[in-house]
C-alpha positions as CSV (number, residue, x, y, z in Angstrom):
1,M,-27.1,-55.2,-15.0
2,R,-24.5,-53.9,-12.7
3,V,-25.0,-50.6,-12.2
4,H,-22.5,-47.8,-11.0
5,S,-23.5,-46.0,-8.4
6,T,-21.3,-42.1,-7.2
7,P,-21.3,-42.5,-3.1
8,L,-22.8,-39.4,-1.7
9,P,-19.9,-36.6,0.5
10,S,-20.5,-37.4,3.3
11,I,-21.6,-35.3,6.1
12,E,-18.7,-34.2,7.0
13,A,-17.5,-33.0,3.7
14,Q,-20.8,-30.9,2.8
15,T,-19.8,-29.7,6.2
16,K,-17.0,-28.3,5.6
17,S,-17.3,-26.5,1.8
18,V,-19.6,-24.8,3.1
19,L,-18.4,-20.9,4.4
20,D,-18.6,-20.8,8.1
21,P,-19.0,-17.3,8.3
22,R,-18.7,-16.5,12.0
23,P,-15.0,-15.9,12.2
24,V,-15.0,-13.8,9.1
25,V,-17.7,-11.2,10.6
26,A,-16.2,-11.1,14.5
27,T,-13.2,-10.9,13.1
28,L,-14.8,-7.9,11.1
29,G,-16.1,-6.8,14.6
30,I,-13.4,-6.5,16.3
31,L,-11.1,-4.5,13.1
32,L,-14.3,-2.1,13.8
33,S,-14.9,-1.0,17.7
34,I,-10.9,-0.8,17.4
35,L,-11.5,2.1,14.0
36,G,-14.5,3.4,16.3
37,I,-12.5,3.2,19.7
38,S,-9.7,5.1,17.6
39,M,-12.1,8.1,16.1
40,L,-12.1,9.0,20.0
41,L,-8.2,10.7,19.5
42,P,-8.7,13.0,16.8
43,A,-12.8,13.9,19.0
44,V,-10.5,14.6,21.7
45,V,-8.1,16.4,19.3
46,D,-10.4,18.9,17.8
47,F,-12.5,19.9,21.6
48,I,-9.1,20.6,23.4
49,S,-8.3,23.2,20.0
50,H,-12.2,24.3,19.5
51,S,-12.2,23.6,16.5
52,G,-16.4,22.3,16.4
53,G,-15.4,19.2,14.5
54,H,-15.5,17.0,17.2
55,G,-19.0,16.7,17.7
56,A,-18.7,14.1,14.3
57,F,-15.9,12.3,15.7
58,F,-18.1,11.6,18.5
59,A,-21.1,10.0,16.8
60,S,-18.3,8.5,13.8
61,S,-17.7,6.6,17.0
62,A,-20.4,5.5,18.4
63,I,-21.7,4.3,15.8
64,T,-18.9,2.5,14.1
65,L,-18.4,1.0,17.9
66,F,-21.5,-0.2,18.1
67,V,-21.3,-2.2,15.0
68,G,-18.4,-2.9,15.7
69,V,-20.4,-4.8,19.0
70,L,-22.3,-6.4,17.0
71,M,-20.8,-7.8,14.3
72,W,-18.1,-9.2,17.6
73,M,-20.8,-10.6,19.8
74,S,-22.9,-12.8,17.3
75,G,-19.4,-13.3,14.9
76,R,-17.6,-15.1,18.0
77,S,-17.9,-18.5,18.6
78,S,-15.7,-20.8,20.6
79,A,-15.7,-23.5,18.0
80,T,-14.3,-20.9,15.8
81,R,-11.1,-20.1,16.5
82,K,-9.0,-20.8,13.6
83,L,-9.4,-18.6,9.9
84,D,-9.1,-21.5,7.0
85,L,-7.8,-20.0,4.0
86,R,-11.2,-19.7,2.4
87,Q,-11.9,-17.5,5.4
88,A,-9.1,-15.3,5.1
89,F,-8.4,-14.3,1.4
90,L,-12.9,-13.4,2.4
91,L,-11.4,-11.6,5.8
92,T,-9.0,-9.4,3.6
93,G,-11.2,-8.8,1.0
94,S,-14.0,-7.5,2.9
95,V,-11.9,-5.1,5.6
96,W,-10.8,-2.7,2.7
97,V,-14.7,-3.0,1.9
98,V,-15.8,-2.3,5.3
99,L,-13.5,-0.6,7.3
100,A,-13.1,1.9,4.5
101,L,-17.5,2.7,4.4
102,F,-17.1,3.8,8.4
103,A,-13.4,5.4,8.4
104,A,-15.5,7.5,5.7
105,L,-18.4,9.5,8.5
106,P,-16.2,11.8,9.8
107,F,-15.4,13.3,6.9
108,M,-19.3,13.4,5.3
109,W,-20.5,14.8,9.2
110,G,-17.3,17.2,9.8
111,R,-16.7,20.3,8.2
112,S,-15.5,18.9,5.6
113,Q,-18.5,17.7,4.3
114,L,-17.7,14.8,1.5
115,S,-20.1,14.1,-0.4
116,F,-21.0,10.1,0.5
117,T,-18.6,9.0,-2.6
118,N,-15.5,11.5,-2.6
119,A,-15.6,10.3,1.3
120,V,-14.9,7.0,0.6
121,F,-12.6,7.8,-1.7
122,E,-10.8,9.7,0.7
123,S,-11.2,7.1,3.4
124,M,-9.7,4.0,1.0
125,S,-6.8,5.4,0.0
126,G,-6.2,6.7,3.0
127,L,-6.6,2.8,4.5
128,T,-4.6,1.1,0.8
129,A,-1.8,4.3,1.9
130,T,-2.6,5.4,-1.9
131,G,-1.9,9.2,-1.0
132,S,-5.2,10.3,-3.7
133,S,-6.7,12.8,-1.7
134,V,-10.1,14.9,-3.0
135,M,-10.2,17.7,-0.2
136,S,-8.5,20.8,-1.1
137,G,-7.8,24.0,1.5
138,L,-5.7,20.9,4.2
139,D,-4.3,24.3,6.3
140,S,-7.7,24.9,6.9
141,Q,-8.5,22.0,8.5
142,P,-9.4,21.1,11.3
143,P,-6.2,19.1,13.4
144,G,-9.0,16.2,13.5
145,I,-9.8,15.6,10.6
146,L,-5.9,15.5,9.5
147,L,-4.8,13.0,12.2
148,W,-7.8,11.1,11.4
149,R,-6.8,11.0,7.2
150,V,-3.0,10.3,8.5
151,L,-3.6,8.2,11.3
152,L,-6.0,5.6,8.4
153,Q,-2.6,5.3,6.7
154,W,-1.0,4.3,9.2
155,F,-2.9,1.6,10.4
156,G,-3.9,0.4,7.0
157,G,0.6,0.4,6.5
158,I,1.1,-1.9,9.7
159,G,-2.3,-3.8,7.9
160,I,-0.4,-4.3,4.9
161,I,2.8,-6.1,6.4
162,A,0.8,-8.1,8.0
163,I,-2.2,-9.4,4.6
164,A,1.6,-9.4,2.4
165,I,3.0,-11.8,5.2
166,A,0.3,-13.8,5.7
167,I,-1.8,-13.9,3.6
168,M,-0.3,-13.8,0.2
169,P,1.7,-17.0,0.3
170,M,-1.1,-19.2,0.2
171,L,-1.8,-19.1,-3.5
172,S,2.1,-18.0,-4.7
173,I,0.8,-14.6,-5.9
174,G,3.3,-13.0,-8.2
175,G,6.1,-14.9,-6.5
176,M,5.6,-13.9,-2.7
177,Q,6.8,-17.2,-2.1
178,L,9.8,-16.4,-3.0
179,F,9.4,-13.5,-0.1
180,R,7.3,-16.4,1.9
181,T,10.0,-18.9,2.4
182,E,12.6,-15.8,2.8
183,S,10.9,-13.8,5.6
184,S,10.6,-16.9,7.6
185,D,12.4,-19.7,6.7
186,K,12.0,-22.3,9.3
187,S,15.4,-24.4,8.8
188,E,16.5,-20.7,10.7
189,K,14.0,-21.0,13.1
190,F,13.2,-17.1,12.5
191,L,9.9,-16.2,15.0
192,P,9.0,-19.6,13.5
193,R,5.2,-18.4,15.4
194,T,2.8,-16.2,14.4
195,D,2.5,-14.5,17.3
196,A,5.8,-13.5,17.6
197,I,6.1,-13.0,14.1
198,A,2.9,-10.1,14.2
199,K,4.6,-8.6,17.7
200,G,7.7,-8.4,16.1
201,L,6.2,-6.2,13.1
202,L,4.1,-4.8,14.9
203,T,7.5,-3.5,17.8
204,V,9.3,-2.8,14.6
205,Y,6.4,-0.2,13.1
206,V,6.0,1.3,16.2
207,L,10.2,2.3,17.3
208,L,10.8,3.6,13.3
209,T,7.1,5.9,13.7
210,L,9.0,7.3,17.1
211,V,12.0,7.2,15.4
212,C,10.4,9.8,13.1
213,I,8.7,11.8,14.8
214,A,11.6,13.1,16.8
215,S,14.0,13.1,13.4
216,Y,11.1,15.3,12.0
217,S,11.4,17.6,15.2
218,I,15.3,18.2,15.2
219,A,14.3,18.1,11.9
220,G,12.9,22.0,12.8
221,L,8.7,21.1,12.8
222,G,6.2,21.6,15.7
223,G,4.4,18.9,18.3
224,F,1.7,18.2,15.1
225,D,3.1,18.8,12.0
226,A,6.2,16.2,13.3
227,V,3.7,14.0,14.3
228,T,1.6,13.6,11.1
229,L,4.0,12.9,8.8
230,A,5.9,10.7,10.2
231,L,2.8,8.5,10.5
232,S,2.2,9.4,6.6
233,T,5.3,8.9,5.7
234,V,6.6,5.6,7.7
235,S,3.4,3.7,6.1
236,S,4.2,4.8,2.2
237,G,1.0,6.9,2.6
238,G,1.5,10.4,1.7
239,F,-1.3,12.8,3.4
240,S,-0.2,16.0,4.8
241,N,-1.5,18.6,6.7
242,S,-1.2,21.0,3.2
243,D,-2.1,21.6,0.2
244,Y,1.4,21.7,-0.7
245,S,3.0,19.3,0.8
246,I,6.3,18.8,2.0
247,M,7.4,21.8,-0.4
248,V,5.5,24.5,2.6
249,F,8.2,24.2,5.2
250,N,10.7,25.1,2.5
251,N,13.8,22.7,4.9
252,P,15.3,20.6,3.7
253,S,16.7,19.3,7.1
254,V,12.9,18.0,7.0
255,E,13.0,16.6,3.6
256,Y,16.6,15.2,3.8
257,V,14.6,12.9,7.1
258,A,11.7,12.1,5.1
259,I,13.6,10.9,2.5
260,V,15.5,8.4,5.3
261,F,12.3,6.8,6.4
262,M,10.6,6.8,2.9
263,L,12.9,3.9,1.7
264,I,13.3,2.8,5.2
265,A,9.4,1.9,4.5
266,A,9.9,0.6,1.4
267,L,12.0,-2.1,2.5
268,P,10.9,-5.7,3.6
269,F,10.4,-5.2,7.5
270,T,10.9,-8.7,8.5
271,L,14.2,-7.4,8.0
272,Y,14.7,-5.4,10.9
273,V,13.0,-7.6,12.3
274,R,15.6,-10.2,11.9
275,A,17.9,-7.6,13.0
276,M,16.6,-7.1,16.1
277,N,17.2,-11.3,17.3
278,G,20.6,-10.4,15.9
279,D,20.9,-10.5,12.4
280,V,21.7,-7.8,10.6
281,R,23.7,-9.1,8.0
282,R,20.3,-9.4,6.0
283,L,20.2,-6.5,5.4
284,Y,22.3,-5.2,2.8
285,T,22.9,-8.7,1.5
286,N,19.0,-9.4,0.5
287,P,18.7,-9.9,-3.0
288,E,15.7,-7.3,-3.3
289,V,16.6,-4.6,-1.5
290,R,19.7,-4.4,-3.1
291,V,17.4,-4.5,-6.7
292,F,15.8,-1.6,-5.6
293,F,18.4,0.4,-4.0
294,L,20.5,0.3,-7.4
295,I,16.7,1.0,-9.2
296,V,16.9,3.8,-7.1
297,L,20.6,5.4,-7.4
298,V,19.7,5.0,-11.3
299,F,17.1,6.5,-11.2
300,T,17.4,9.6,-9.2
301,F,21.5,10.3,-11.5
302,A,19.5,10.9,-14.8
303,S,16.9,13.2,-13.1
304,F,20.0,14.6,-11.1
305,L,21.4,15.2,-15.4
306,Q,18.2,15.2,-16.5
307,Q,17.8,18.6,-13.8
308,T,21.2,19.8,-14.7
309,W,21.3,19.7,-18.1
310,Q,18.2,21.8,-18.7
311,G,19.2,24.9,-16.1
312,V,15.8,23.9,-13.8
313,A,18.8,23.5,-10.8
314,Q,21.9,22.6,-9.7
315,G,24.1,21.3,-7.5
316,E,22.5,20.2,-3.7
317,T,19.9,21.3,-4.7
318,A,19.3,19.1,-7.9
319,F,20.0,16.3,-6.2
320,R,17.4,16.6,-3.1
321,G,15.0,17.2,-5.7
322,A,15.9,13.7,-7.5
323,L,16.6,12.4,-4.9
324,F,13.3,13.1,-2.7
325,T,11.2,12.9,-5.9
326,V,13.0,9.4,-6.5
327,S,12.0,8.3,-3.0
328,S,8.8,9.6,-3.1
329,I,7.6,8.1,-6.3
330,I,9.3,4.8,-6.1
331,S,8.2,3.6,-2.7
332,T,4.4,5.2,-3.6
333,T,4.2,7.6,-0.8
334,G,4.3,10.5,-2.7
335,F,5.6,13.6,-1.1
336,M,5.9,16.8,-2.8
337,A,9.8,18.6,-2.2
338,V,9.5,20.3,-5.8
339,D,7.2,20.3,-8.6
340,Y,8.5,18.1,-10.7
341,T,6.3,18.1,-13.8
342,H,8.1,21.9,-14.8
343,W,11.2,20.0,-15.1
344,G,9.9,18.6,-19.0
345,A,8.4,15.9,-21.0
346,A,12.0,14.1,-20.4
347,S,11.8,13.7,-16.5
348,D,8.1,13.0,-17.4
349,A,8.9,10.0,-19.4
350,L,10.7,8.7,-16.5
351,F,9.1,9.4,-13.6
352,F,6.1,7.4,-15.5
353,V,8.8,4.0,-15.8
354,L,9.2,4.2,-11.8
355,L,5.2,5.0,-10.9
356,F,4.9,2.0,-12.3
357,I,7.8,-0.6,-10.0
358,G,6.9,0.9,-6.7
359,G,9.2,-0.9,-2.9
360,C,9.6,-4.3,-1.4
361,T,6.9,-7.3,-0.5
362,G,6.8,-6.9,3.0
363,S,7.2,-3.7,3.1
364,T,4.7,-0.8,3.6
365,S,4.7,0.6,0.0
366,G,2.5,-0.3,-2.9
367,G,3.6,-1.7,-6.2
368,L,4.3,-4.5,-8.9
369,K,7.6,-4.7,-5.7
370,A,11.5,-4.9,-6.9
371,M,11.4,-9.1,-6.8
372,R,9.0,-9.4,-9.5
373,V,11.2,-6.5,-11.6
374,A,14.5,-8.1,-11.0
375,I,12.6,-11.8,-12.1
376,T,10.6,-10.6,-15.1
377,A,14.9,-8.7,-16.4
378,K,15.9,-12.0,-15.5
379,A,13.1,-13.9,-17.4
380,I,13.0,-12.4,-19.9
381,R,17.2,-11.9,-20.5
382,Q,16.9,-16.3,-20.3
383,H,14.1,-15.7,-23.1
384,L,16.6,-14.4,-25.8
385,K,18.9,-17.0,-24.5
386,R,16.9,-20.3,-25.3
387,I,16.1,-18.8,-28.5
388,C,19.8,-17.9,-28.9
389,F,20.7,-21.1,-27.9
390,R,18.7,-24.2,-28.8
391,S,20.3,-26.8,-26.6
392,G,22.0,-25.2,-24.0
393,V,20.1,-24.8,-20.8
394,F,20.0,-21.5,-18.6
395,P,18.9,-21.1,-14.9
396,L,17.4,-18.7,-14.1
397,H,19.4,-17.8,-10.3
398,Y,17.8,-15.0,-7.8
399,G,19.6,-14.5,-4.2
400,G,21.8,-17.2,-5.4
401,S,19.2,-19.6,-6.0
402,I,17.3,-21.4,-8.8
403,V,14.1,-19.8,-9.3
404,E,11.9,-22.8,-10.5
405,D,9.1,-22.1,-13.8
406,D,6.6,-22.2,-12.3
407,V,7.3,-18.8,-9.8
408,V,8.3,-17.5,-12.3
409,A,4.8,-18.0,-14.3
410,S,3.8,-16.8,-11.5
411,V,5.7,-14.3,-11.7
412,L,5.2,-13.2,-15.3
413,N,1.2,-13.9,-15.1
414,F,0.9,-11.5,-12.0
415,V,3.4,-8.3,-14.2
416,F,0.5,-8.8,-17.3
417,L,-2.9,-8.5,-15.0
418,Y,-1.4,-5.6,-13.3
419,L,-0.8,-4.0,-16.3
420,F,-3.7,-5.0,-17.3
421,T,-5.5,-3.9,-14.8
422,I,-3.6,-0.5,-15.1
423,A,-5.4,-0.6,-19.6
424,V,-8.9,-1.3,-18.4
425,V,-8.8,1.6,-15.6
426,A,-7.0,4.0,-18.1
427,I,-9.1,3.3,-20.9
428,T,-12.9,3.6,-18.8
429,L,-11.8,7.1,-17.7
430,N,-10.7,8.3,-20.7
431,V,-14.1,6.9,-21.8
432,M,-15.2,8.7,-19.5
433,G,-14.0,12.2,-20.5
434,L,-10.9,12.4,-19.0
435,D,-7.3,13.2,-22.0
436,T,-5.6,10.7,-21.8
437,V,-2.9,11.4,-19.3
438,T,-4.4,12.4,-16.8
439,A,-6.9,9.0,-17.4
440,F,-3.6,6.6,-18.1
441,T,-1.5,8.4,-15.1
442,A,-4.2,8.1,-12.2
443,S,-4.8,4.9,-12.7
444,I,-1.4,4.0,-12.4
445,A,-1.2,5.8,-9.5
446,S,-4.2,4.2,-8.3
447,V,-3.5,0.5,-8.8
448,A,0.0,1.0,-7.4
449,N,-1.2,2.8,-4.3
450,V,1.3,5.7,-5.6
451,G,-1.2,8.6,-4.7
452,P,-0.5,12.0,-6.8
453,A,0.4,11.8,-10.6
454,L,1.7,13.2,-13.4
455,G,-0.3,16.4,-15.6
456,P,-2.0,19.3,-14.5
457,V,-5.2,17.8,-13.2
458,V,-4.2,15.3,-10.6
459,G,-1.0,16.0,-10.9
460,P,1.7,16.2,-8.0
461,S,0.8,20.0,-7.5
462,S,-3.6,19.2,-7.1
463,N,-6.2,16.6,-6.5
464,Y,-8.3,14.3,-7.9
465,V,-11.7,16.6,-6.6
466,S,-12.3,17.8,-10.0
467,L,-12.6,14.0,-11.3
468,P,-16.6,13.4,-11.9
469,D,-18.1,10.7,-9.7
470,P,-18.4,7.1,-12.0
471,A,-14.9,8.3,-12.2
472,I,-13.8,8.5,-8.8
473,W,-15.8,5.6,-8.2
474,V,-13.5,3.4,-10.9
475,L,-10.1,4.8,-9.5
476,T,-11.6,3.8,-5.2
477,L,-12.4,-0.2,-6.9
478,A,-8.8,0.4,-8.4
479,M,-6.8,1.8,-5.7
480,M,-8.1,-1.3,-3.4
481,L,-7.0,-4.1,-6.0
482,G,-3.4,-3.2,-5.9
483,R,-3.3,-2.8,-1.5
484,L,-4.7,-6.6,-2.4
485,E,-2.6,-7.8,-5.9
486,I,-5.3,-7.9,-8.2
487,L,-5.3,-11.8,-7.9
488,T,-5.8,-12.0,-3.9
489,A,-9.8,-10.6,-5.6
490,L,-9.9,-12.1,-8.2
491,V,-9.8,-15.6,-6.4
492,L,-12.6,-14.0,-4.5
493,L,-14.4,-14.2,-8.0
494,Q,-13.6,-17.9,-8.5
495,P,-16.7,-20.4,-8.1
496,R,-14.7,-23.3,-6.4
497,F,-12.9,-22.0,-4.2
498,W,-15.3,-21.4,-2.5
499,T,-17.2,-25.0,-2.8
500,R,-14.1,-26.9,-2.6
């Protein structure tokens, strides 16, 4: 009798199946060290202004630097020079949690004296560039804490771009493989090396920030306001130095500058890198950019007409209010130049739809992304044609190319999961006692990383401070899930991903 036995895996295969956490720990240590060093900047600002908040930043910096250096020393190894797929996803998921916990220290120990729950919410909102806040009385806060809030958003903004380009296309999440092809087509020899792409993106990000600072200064803002507002605008974050956001300046020039840079930040940053290398044509031929600006025009026109017919505003004031609000919501920045919740039910319905959409792939914006919206609309149209004409062949075109069915399926799966996540968060908040409008709009604003929602509780003229702690934690998780594009987080929960 012959016995068939399954050969045991080799030692090398067994070793490869075991996750080596050292590169992840070392990388987290480097990022924590950078975070700790950056805390010294608001500390110096507070020290110079004699506001008394520098002690909290110095203490937070010392602890963060100590832990960061310790993690780097314990994780570094000459044998681990490159992250594999599992390590990359583990790093992507853990970086938001670890950095948010340490970034919360100044909020707890400074003059704001936030609770642990609220401090983590504020830091997560900053790092994910969401813009939701639990802090009131911003006009009287020390300059250091105001600077720290926008610094978190600025760091998070460049991190979001890097993750979108380097990590998410690996699993073809929601059509991200289309963006990978568009942003790094090796056949055109567009910066094929990863370090060249990273340097190009960082250069563009810094240059846009400097130009935005100069533009705000020319528009009439002081130095500190210009810097902080620019950091918040380019990152699509939305934090400001006042409870009244940009409305406090009452300056149309400032609003137009914000509009321009909110829209710029919502476009794929790889297109700017291409433009710097001579390929300017991509800026206006990219299909996602065209879809994005079409949505902006349609919603701006609808909002302008709604204001005019109902007598809310007229002429240039109505146009500026419509364009600013549409740009703020679709770019997921969340600035407020006018309280649009007073424009009536039709306006609420209009902006409720806009909360879902978001900017372009590879930008600092959140939301579904214009690419997925376009492909979903085309897929619905394609399906209707197939129902009407059973024997017809109707390929789906996007950007002049045929989109394969597996890409369409990944987009539709992502859209379903995106809406399902919003529904689960909203129902959870509703069960916790929040009214329906607050629960659903806060859920959308958090998952889409918009920030302000609709209604009197969490609308643009309010913040999230009145919500109970359990709801704050749910929304904190929702913000992180939104930035991780949901599926990236779910990958970490799959046992087979870690064993094979």
